[in-house]
C-alpha positions as CSV (number, residue, x, y, z in Angstrom):
1,M,127.2,131.2,-44.0
2,D,128.9,128.5,-41.7
3,R,131.3,127.7,-44.6
4,K,132.1,131.4,-44.9
5,K,133.6,131.8,-41.4
6,L,137.4,132.6,-41.1
7,I,139.7,132.8,-38.3
8,V,142.6,135.4,-37.7
9,Y,145.3,133.9,-35.4
10,G,147.1,137.0,-34.1
11,R,148.3,138.8,-31.0
12,R,147.4,142.0,-29.2
13,D,149.5,145.0,-30.0
14,C,150.3,143.5,-33.6
15,H,150.2,146.4,-36.2
16,L,150.0,143.6,-38.9
17,C,147.2,141.9,-37.3
18,Q,145.2,145.2,-36.9
19,E,145.7,145.9,-40.6
20,M,144.6,142.5,-41.7
21,I,141.4,142.9,-39.2
22,A,140.7,146.3,-40.6
23,A,141.2,144.9,-44.3
24,L,138.5,142.1,-43.4
25,Q,136.2,144.6,-41.9
26,K,136.2,146.7,-45.0
27,L,135.7,143.8,-47.2
28,Q,132.7,142.5,-45.3
29,K,130.9,145.9,-46.6
30,Q,131.1,143.9,-50.1
31,I,131.1,140.4,-49.3
32,E,129.2,138.4,-46.6
33,F,131.4,136.3,-44.3
34,Q,132.2,136.1,-40.9
35,F,135.4,136.0,-39.0
36,E,136.8,135.7,-35.3
37,V,140.2,136.7,-33.9
38,I,142.1,134.4,-31.7
39,D,145.0,135.6,-29.7
40,I,147.6,133.1,-30.0
41,D,149.2,133.9,-26.6
42,S,146.3,132.5,-25.1
43,D,147.5,128.9,-26.2
44,P,151.1,127.9,-26.0
45,Q,150.4,125.6,-28.8
46,L,149.2,128.3,-31.0
47,V,152.2,130.2,-30.0
48,N,154.4,127.3,-31.0
49,Q,152.4,126.8,-34.4
50,Y,152.1,130.5,-35.5
51,N,154.4,132.7,-33.5
52,E,156.3,135.0,-35.9
53,R,153.9,134.1,-38.9
54,I,150.8,136.3,-37.7
55,P,148.5,137.3,-38.7
56,V,147.3,134.1,-40.3
57,L,144.0,133.9,-41.8
58,V,142.4,130.3,-41.9
59,S,139.2,128.8,-42.8
60,A,137.0,127.9,-39.6
61,N,136.6,124.2,-41.1
62,D,138.0,121.4,-39.5
63,K,141.1,121.5,-41.8
64,Q,141.7,125.1,-41.0
65,D,143.2,125.6,-44.5
66,E,145.4,128.7,-44.5
67,I,144.4,131.2,-46.7
68,C,147.3,133.8,-46.1
69,H,149.6,135.3,-43.7
70,Y,151.2,138.8,-42.8
71,Y,148.7,140.6,-45.1
72,L,145.4,140.1,-46.4
73,D,145.7,138.5,-50.1
74,E,142.4,139.3,-51.5
75,A,143.0,137.2,-54.7
76,A,143.6,134.1,-52.2
77,L,140.4,134.9,-50.2
78,D,138.4,135.2,-53.4
79,A,139.7,131.7,-54.6
80,Y,139.0,130.2,-51.4
81,F,135.4,131.6,-51.4
82,A,135.1,130.2,-55.1
83,K,136.2,126.9,-53.9
84,I,133.6,126.6,-51.2
85,R,130.6,127.7,-53.3
C-alpha cells in the first residue's frame, strides 16, 4: 500500500485543486490508494517549483514521479499503478 501513496501539490482556494481532490476521492471508492495534499504556499521552494502548474499529482516515492497536472488524468494514473505492481 505504501507504493500506492500519492501527493497532490496545490494551494488553498484553487478550484482545479479541489476538482482533482474530489476526483481522487471518488476514484478511491474503486481503487485502493492514499493521497495527501500539500499546500505549496507553505514552502517557497514548492512555490518556485510548481506555482502556476497546480494541481500536480506525483508519486510519494523518492523520485516523486509526476503523474499529471491541472486535471486528473485517469489513464496516466492507471498506467502509473500498472507500472508499480
